[in-house]
C-alpha positions in Angstrom: 37.6 20.9 -41.8 34.2 20.2 -43.4 31.4 22.4 -42.2 28.5 20.4 -40.7 25.2 21.9 -39.7 24.8 19.1 -37.1 28.0 20.1 -35.2 29.1 23.5 -33.8 31.8 25.1 -35.9 34.1 25.8 -32.9 37.2 23.7 -32.2 36.5 22.8 -28.5 33.0 21.9 -27.3 32.3 21.4 -23.6 29.8 18.7 -22.6 28.0 19.3 -19.3 25.8 16.7 -17.7 22.4 17.5 -16.1 19.6 15.1 -14.9 17.1 16.9 -17.1 18.5 18.2 -20.4 15.5 20.2 -21.5 15.2 21.9 -18.1 19.0 22.6 -18.0 19.1 23.9 -21.6 16.1 26.2 -21.0 17.7 27.5 -17.7 21.1 28.1 -19.3 19.4 30.0 -22.2 17.2 32.1 -19.8 19.9 32.8 -17.2 23.0 33.1 -19.3 21.6 34.2 -22.6 22.7 31.1 -24.5 20.6 30.0 -27.5 19.5 26.6 -28.6 21.4 25.4 -31.7 20.1 21.8 -31.9 17.9 19.7 -29.7 18.3 15.9 -29.9 15.2 14.4 -28.4 15.3 15.0 -24.6 18.9 13.6 -24.0 21.1 16.2 -25.6 21.1 19.9 -26.6 23.7 22.0 -28.4 23.8 25.6 -27.1 25.4 28.6 -28.8 27.7 30.5 -26.5 29.0 33.5 -28.4 31.3 32.0 -31.1 31.6 28.8 -29.1 29.2 26.0 -27.9 28.2 23.9 -25.0 26.5 20.6 -25.3 24.1 19.6 -22.5 24.0 15.9 -22.0 21.8 13.5 -19.9 23.5 12.7 -16.6 21.4 10.7 -14.1 22.3 11.1 -10.4 23.6 7.6 -10.1 25.8 7.9 -13.2 27.9 10.9 -12.3 30.1 11.5 -15.3 33.7 12.6 -15.1 34.7 15.8 -16.9 34.1 15.4 -20.6 35.4 17.5 -23.4 34.8 17.3 -27.2 37.5 18.5 -29.6 37.2 18.8 -33.4 40.2 17.4 -35.3 41.1 17.0 -39.0 41.6 13.2 -39.0 39.9 11.2 -36.2 41.5 7.9 -37.3 45.0 9.3 -37.2 44.3 10.9 -33.8 42.9 7.6 -32.5 46.0 5.8 -33.7 48.2 8.2 -31.8 46.2 7.7 -28.6 46.4 4.0 -29.0 50.1 4.0 -29.5 50.5 6.0 -26.3 48.5 3.4 -24.3 45.4 5.4 -23.5 42.3 3.6 -22.6 39.9 3.8 -25.6 36.3 4.0 -24.3 34.6 4.1 -27.8 36.6 3.4 -30.9 36.2 5.5 -34.1 32.7 5.3 -35.5 30.8 7.3 -38.1 27.4 8.6 -37.1 24.3 9.5 -39.2 24.7 13.2 -38.0 27.9 13.6 -40.1 30.5 13.1 -37.4 33.2 10.4 -37.0 34.1 10.2 -33.3 36.1 8.2 -30.7 36.3 8.7 -26.9 39.4 8.1 -24.7 40.0 8.3 -21.0 43.0 10.4 -19.7 45.2 9.6 -16.8 42.8 11.3 -14.3 39.7 9.5 -15.5 38.4 12.4 -17.6 36.8 11.7 -21.0 37.9 13.3 -24.2 35.8 12.8 -27.4 37.5 13.7 -30.6 35.2 14.4 -33.6 35.7 14.9 -37.3 33.0 16.3 -39.6 32.7 13.9 -42.5 29.5 15.3 -44.0 27.2 18.3 -43.8 23.9 16.9 -42.5 20.9 18.9 -41.5 19.7 17.9 -38.0 16.2 17.0 -39.4 17.8 14.3 -41.6 18.7 12.2 -38.5 15.9 13.1 -36.1 17.2 16.3 -34.6 15.5 19.7 -34.5 17.3 22.9 -35.7 17.3 26.0 -33.6 19.4 29.1 -34.2 22.7 28.2 -35.9 25.8 30.0 -34.7 27.6 32.3 -37.1 30.4 30.5 -39.0 
């Protein structure tokens, strides 16, 4: 896989929704000892958790999100094709983003969301409007 400074290097990345991302990220860092890896405005924050990562995402009270998990893969388009062949509900088709990731999101049989991501470029967070914090060790 390509290394990308805008995406944690771990294979599985849990996304957790909170009404206030900044407050939640600060609380998680203070209480659990996590560190901020990248802040994306006030709607997303990547946190280092040992050699793993957690992404705090905006989750308003009236928009309770189902469980959501992000998994890094070698080839997102091939993975998407497999999911499509198996009849899964595609919520977001593959798309390349300015932060160097190509991603798609699918819903599983229980309504949980899985986002599969492939690093396609190494992009500094500042190049797309993010703010770097402490990068996790590779």
